[in-house]
PyMOL CGO cylinders between C-alpha atoms (Angstrom):
from pymol import cmd
from pymol.cgo import CYLINDER

trace = [
    CYLINDER, 173.44, 99.22, 53.94, 177.28, 98.52, 52.92, 0.3, 1, 1, 1, 1, 1, 1,
    CYLINDER, 177.28, 98.52, 52.92, 177.30, 95.70, 55.67, 0.3, 1, 1, 1, 1, 1, 1,
    CYLINDER, 177.30, 95.70, 55.67, 174.22, 93.88, 54.79, 0.3, 1, 1, 1, 1, 1, 1,
    CYLINDER, 174.22, 93.88, 54.79, 175.11, 94.36, 51.12, 0.3, 1, 1, 1, 1, 1, 1,
    CYLINDER, 175.11, 94.36, 51.12, 178.78, 92.75, 51.43, 0.3, 1, 1, 1, 1, 1, 1,
    CYLINDER, 178.78, 92.75, 51.43, 177.07, 89.95, 53.42, 0.3, 1, 1, 1, 1, 1, 1,
    CYLINDER, 177.07, 89.95, 53.42, 174.17, 89.41, 50.25, 0.3, 1, 1, 1, 1, 1, 1,
    CYLINDER, 174.17, 89.41, 50.25, 175.32, 86.82, 47.81, 0.3, 1, 1, 1, 1, 1, 1,
    CYLINDER, 175.32, 86.82, 47.81, 176.26, 87.65, 44.46, 0.3, 1, 1, 1, 1, 1, 1,
    CYLINDER, 176.26, 87.65, 44.46, 172.48, 86.57, 42.88, 0.3, 1, 1, 1, 1, 1, 1,
    CYLINDER, 172.48, 86.57, 42.88, 170.92, 88.68, 44.95, 0.3, 1, 1, 1, 1, 1, 1,
    CYLINDER, 170.92, 88.68, 44.95, 173.18, 91.68, 44.31, 0.3, 1, 1, 1, 1, 1, 1,
    CYLINDER, 173.18, 91.68, 44.31, 172.62, 91.18, 40.61, 0.3, 1, 1, 1, 1, 1, 1,
    CYLINDER, 172.62, 91.18, 40.61, 168.88, 90.45, 41.27, 0.3, 1, 1, 1, 1, 1, 1,
    CYLINDER, 168.88, 90.45, 41.27, 168.44, 93.94, 42.45, 0.3, 1, 1, 1, 1, 1, 1,
    CYLINDER, 168.44, 93.94, 42.45, 170.31, 96.32, 40.15, 0.3, 1, 1, 1, 1, 1, 1,
    CYLINDER, 170.31, 96.32, 40.15, 168.51, 94.53, 37.17, 0.3, 1, 1, 1, 1, 1, 1,
    CYLINDER, 168.51, 94.53, 37.17, 165.39, 95.13, 38.84, 0.3, 1, 1, 1, 1, 1, 1,
    CYLINDER, 165.39, 95.13, 38.84, 166.62, 99.33, 39.47, 0.3, 1, 1, 1, 1, 1, 1,
    CYLINDER, 166.62, 99.33, 39.47, 167.70, 99.26, 36.21, 0.3, 1, 1, 1, 1, 1, 1,
    CYLINDER, 167.70, 99.26, 36.21, 164.80, 98.28, 34.37, 0.3, 1, 1, 1, 1, 1, 1,
    CYLINDER, 164.80, 98.28, 34.37, 163.10, 100.34, 37.18, 0.3, 1, 1, 1, 1, 1, 1,
    CYLINDER, 163.10, 100.34, 37.18, 164.53, 103.76, 35.64, 0.3, 1, 1, 1, 1, 1, 1,
    CYLINDER, 164.53, 103.76, 35.64, 163.05, 102.30, 31.90, 0.3, 1, 1, 1, 1, 1, 1,
    CYLINDER, 163.05, 102.30, 31.90, 164.92, 104.67, 28.98, 0.3, 1, 1, 1, 1, 1, 1,
    CYLINDER, 164.92, 104.67, 28.98, 167.14, 106.63, 31.80, 0.3, 1, 1, 1, 1, 1, 1,
    CYLINDER, 167.14, 106.63, 31.80, 168.98, 103.49, 32.24, 0.3, 1, 1, 1, 1, 1, 1,
    CYLINDER, 168.98, 103.49, 32.24, 172.48, 103.51, 30.77, 0.3, 1, 1, 1, 1, 1, 1,
    CYLINDER, 172.48, 103.51, 30.77, 171.78, 99.94, 30.15, 0.3, 1, 1, 1, 1, 1, 1,
    CYLINDER, 171.78, 99.94, 30.15, 168.29, 100.21, 28.67, 0.3, 1, 1, 1, 1, 1, 1,
    CYLINDER, 168.29, 100.21, 28.67, 169.62, 98.83, 24.98, 0.3, 1, 1, 1, 1, 1, 1,
    CYLINDER, 169.62, 98.83, 24.98, 170.92, 95.99, 26.55, 0.3, 1, 1, 1, 1, 1, 1,
    CYLINDER, 170.92, 95.99, 26.55, 167.91, 95.51, 29.13, 0.3, 1, 1, 1, 1, 1, 1,
    CYLINDER, 167.91, 95.51, 29.13, 165.70, 95.44, 25.99, 0.3, 1, 1, 1, 1, 1, 1,
    CYLINDER, 165.70, 95.44, 25.99, 167.64, 92.64, 24.69, 0.3, 1, 1, 1, 1, 1, 1,
    CYLINDER, 167.64, 92.64, 24.69, 167.39, 90.13, 27.52, 0.3, 1, 1, 1, 1, 1, 1,
    CYLINDER, 167.39, 90.13, 27.52, 164.20, 88.45, 28.14, 0.3, 1, 1, 1, 1, 1, 1,
    CYLINDER, 164.20, 88.45, 28.14, 161.59, 90.22, 31.42, 0.3, 1, 1, 1, 1, 1, 1,
    CYLINDER, 161.59, 90.22, 31.42, 161.66, 86.36, 32.75, 0.3, 1, 1, 1, 1, 1, 1,
    CYLINDER, 161.66, 86.36, 32.75, 162.67, 82.93, 31.70, 0.3, 1, 1, 1, 1, 1, 1,
    CYLINDER, 162.67, 82.93, 31.70, 160.30, 80.35, 32.14, 0.3, 1, 1, 1, 1, 1, 1,
    CYLINDER, 160.30, 80.35, 32.14, 162.27, 78.05, 34.77, 0.3, 1, 1, 1, 1, 1, 1,
    CYLINDER, 162.27, 78.05, 34.77, 160.78, 75.75, 37.37, 0.3, 1, 1, 1, 1, 1, 1,
    CYLINDER, 160.78, 75.75, 37.37, 161.64, 78.33, 40.05, 0.3, 1, 1, 1, 1, 1, 1,
    CYLINDER, 161.64, 78.33, 40.05, 158.77, 80.49, 38.47, 0.3, 1, 1, 1, 1, 1, 1,
    CYLINDER, 158.77, 80.49, 38.47, 156.08, 77.89, 38.45, 0.3, 1, 1, 1, 1, 1, 1,
    CYLINDER, 156.08, 77.89, 38.45, 153.15, 78.53, 40.89, 0.3, 1, 1, 1, 1, 1, 1,
    CYLINDER, 153.15, 78.53, 40.89, 153.39, 75.87, 43.83, 0.3, 1, 1, 1, 1, 1, 1,
    CYLINDER, 153.39, 75.87, 43.83, 150.59, 73.62, 41.74, 0.3, 1, 1, 1, 1, 1, 1,
    CYLINDER, 150.59, 73.62, 41.74, 152.86, 73.47, 38.77, 0.3, 1, 1, 1, 1, 1, 1,
    CYLINDER, 152.86, 73.47, 38.77, 156.15, 72.26, 40.89, 0.3, 1, 1, 1, 1, 1, 1,
    CYLINDER, 156.15, 72.26, 40.89, 153.80, 69.77, 42.39, 0.3, 1, 1, 1, 1, 1, 1,
    CYLINDER, 153.80, 69.77, 42.39, 154.07, 68.01, 39.07, 0.3, 1, 1, 1, 1, 1, 1,
    CYLINDER, 154.07, 68.01, 39.07, 157.71, 67.40, 39.81, 0.3, 1, 1, 1, 1, 1, 1,
    CYLINDER, 157.71, 67.40, 39.81, 157.44, 65.68, 42.87, 0.3, 1, 1, 1, 1, 1, 1,
    CYLINDER, 157.44, 65.68, 42.87, 159.42, 62.49, 43.04, 0.3, 1, 1, 1, 1, 1, 1,
    CYLINDER, 159.42, 62.49, 43.04, 162.03, 64.03, 40.48, 0.3, 1, 1, 1, 1, 1, 1,
    CYLINDER, 162.03, 64.03, 40.48, 165.57, 64.49, 41.54, 0.3, 1, 1, 1, 1, 1, 1,
    CYLINDER, 165.57, 64.49, 41.54, 164.24, 68.54, 39.69, 0.3, 1, 1, 1, 1, 1, 1,
    CYLINDER, 164.24, 68.54, 39.69, 161.31, 68.69, 42.56, 0.3, 1, 1, 1, 1, 1, 1,
    CYLINDER, 161.31, 68.69, 42.56, 163.97, 68.98, 45.10, 0.3, 1, 1, 1, 1, 1, 1,
    CYLINDER, 163.97, 68.98, 45.10, 166.79, 71.41, 43.00, 0.3, 1, 1, 1, 1, 1, 1,
    CYLINDER, 166.79, 71.41, 43.00, 164.01, 73.58, 42.60, 0.3, 1, 1, 1, 1, 1, 1,
    CYLINDER, 164.01, 73.58, 42.60, 162.32, 73.91, 46.13, 0.3, 1, 1, 1, 1, 1, 1,
    CYLINDER, 162.32, 73.91, 46.13, 165.74, 74.38, 46.88, 0.3, 1, 1, 1, 1, 1, 1,
    CYLINDER, 165.74, 74.38, 46.88, 166.58, 77.39, 44.52, 0.3, 1, 1, 1, 1, 1, 1,
    CYLINDER, 166.58, 77.39, 44.52, 162.80, 79.04, 45.35, 0.3, 1, 1, 1, 1, 1, 1,
    CYLINDER, 162.80, 79.04, 45.35, 163.65, 78.69, 49.22, 0.3, 1, 1, 1, 1, 1, 1,
    CYLINDER, 163.65, 78.69, 49.22, 166.70, 80.68, 48.34, 0.3, 1, 1, 1, 1, 1, 1,
    CYLINDER, 166.70, 80.68, 48.34, 165.34, 83.21, 46.41, 0.3, 1, 1, 1, 1, 1, 1,
    CYLINDER, 165.34, 83.21, 46.41, 162.96, 83.94, 49.02, 0.3, 1, 1, 1, 1, 1, 1,
    CYLINDER, 162.96, 83.94, 49.02, 165.92, 84.02, 51.50, 0.3, 1, 1, 1, 1, 1, 1,
    CYLINDER, 165.92, 84.02, 51.50, 167.67, 86.64, 49.51, 0.3, 1, 1, 1, 1, 1, 1,
    CYLINDER, 167.67, 86.64, 49.51, 164.42, 88.34, 48.94, 0.3, 1, 1, 1, 1, 1, 1,
    CYLINDER, 164.42, 88.34, 48.94, 163.53, 88.51, 52.46, 0.3, 1, 1, 1, 1, 1, 1,
    CYLINDER, 163.53, 88.51, 52.46, 166.78, 88.78, 54.54, 0.3, 1, 1, 1, 1, 1, 1,
    CYLINDER, 166.78, 88.78, 54.54, 168.48, 91.41, 51.60, 0.3, 1, 1, 1, 1, 1, 1,
    CYLINDER, 168.48, 91.41, 51.60, 166.23, 92.73, 48.94, 0.3, 1, 1, 1, 1, 1, 1,
    CYLINDER, 166.23, 92.73, 48.94, 163.19, 93.64, 50.61, 0.3, 1, 1, 1, 1, 1, 1,
    CYLINDER, 163.19, 93.64, 50.61, 164.52, 95.52, 53.74, 0.3, 1, 1, 1, 1, 1, 1,
    CYLINDER, 164.52, 95.52, 53.74, 167.03, 97.45, 51.07, 0.3, 1, 1, 1, 1, 1, 1,
    CYLINDER, 167.03, 97.45, 51.07, 163.93, 98.33, 49.10, 0.3, 1, 1, 1, 1, 1, 1,
    CYLINDER, 163.93, 98.33, 49.10, 162.01, 99.37, 52.12, 0.3, 1, 1, 1, 1, 1, 1,
    CYLINDER, 162.01, 99.37, 52.12, 164.78, 102.03, 52.89, 0.3, 1, 1, 1, 1, 1, 1,
    CYLINDER, 164.78, 102.03, 52.89, 164.91, 103.53, 49.75, 0.3, 1, 1, 1, 1, 1, 1,
    CYLINDER, 164.91, 103.53, 49.75, 161.79, 104.04, 48.62, 0.3, 1, 1, 1, 1, 1, 1,
    CYLINDER, 161.79, 104.04, 48.62, 162.74, 106.94, 46.41, 0.3, 1, 1, 1, 1, 1, 1,
    CYLINDER, 162.74, 106.94, 46.41, 164.45, 104.00, 43.81, 0.3, 1, 1, 1, 1, 1, 1,
    CYLINDER, 164.45, 104.00, 43.81, 162.69, 100.81, 44.87, 0.3, 1, 1, 1, 1, 1, 1,
    CYLINDER, 162.69, 100.81, 44.87, 158.99, 101.80, 44.95, 0.3, 1, 1, 1, 1, 1, 1,
    CYLINDER, 158.99, 101.80, 44.95, 157.25, 98.88, 46.06, 0.3, 1, 1, 1, 1, 1, 1,
    CYLINDER, 157.25, 98.88, 46.06, 154.80, 98.20, 43.07, 0.3, 1, 1, 1, 1, 1, 1,
    CYLINDER, 154.80, 98.20, 43.07, 157.73, 97.65, 40.56, 0.3, 1, 1, 1, 1, 1, 1,
    CYLINDER, 157.73, 97.65, 40.56, 159.71, 95.89, 43.98, 0.3, 1, 1, 1, 1, 1, 1,
    CYLINDER, 159.71, 95.89, 43.98, 157.85, 92.79, 44.74, 0.3, 1, 1, 1, 1, 1, 1,
    CYLINDER, 157.85, 92.79, 44.74, 159.21, 89.42, 45.33, 0.3, 1, 1, 1, 1, 1, 1,
    CYLINDER, 159.21, 89.42, 45.33, 157.65, 87.92, 41.45, 0.3, 1, 1, 1, 1, 1, 1,
    CYLINDER, 157.65, 87.92, 41.45, 159.81, 91.01, 40.54, 0.3, 1, 1, 1, 1, 1, 1,
    CYLINDER, 159.81, 91.01, 40.54, 162.69, 89.61, 42.01, 0.3, 1, 1, 1, 1, 1, 1,
    CYLINDER, 162.69, 89.61, 42.01, 162.21, 85.82, 41.10, 0.3, 1, 1, 1, 1, 1, 1,
    CYLINDER, 162.21, 85.82, 41.10, 161.55, 87.15, 37.40, 0.3, 1, 1, 1, 1, 1, 1,
    CYLINDER, 161.55, 87.15, 37.40, 164.71, 88.63, 37.75, 0.3, 1, 1, 1, 1, 1, 1,
    CYLINDER, 164.71, 88.63, 37.75, 166.61, 86.33, 38.92, 0.3, 1, 1, 1, 1, 1, 1,
    CYLINDER, 166.61, 86.33, 38.92, 165.30, 83.72, 36.36, 0.3, 1, 1, 1, 1, 1, 1,
    CYLINDER, 165.30, 83.72, 36.36, 167.27, 85.77, 33.53, 0.3, 1, 1, 1, 1, 1, 1,
    CYLINDER, 167.27, 85.77, 33.53, 170.51, 86.37, 35.89, 0.3, 1, 1, 1, 1, 1, 1,
]
cmd.load_cgo(trace, "trace")
């Protein structure tokens, strides 16, 4: 666990911690802060594939694709396996790729 934590990027670690604190709800030490930030920011990486296709032919399209692919790798390589090893603090219903993207949009 500590090795995968060290190898993961700062963004993946911060997003996972944000997801964990949000899952605690009012029991989180950071509840007041969490209430002050949005659940997600509607950035293009959060858009559906169809919505993102509207950006094709622009410089933004490739940047968004790269960001989505980076988020997908972070999820697959670090966040999902970490959550699977700790279902007691990362229940699958609250720890999915969509929720990870939402956390990442805020971070």
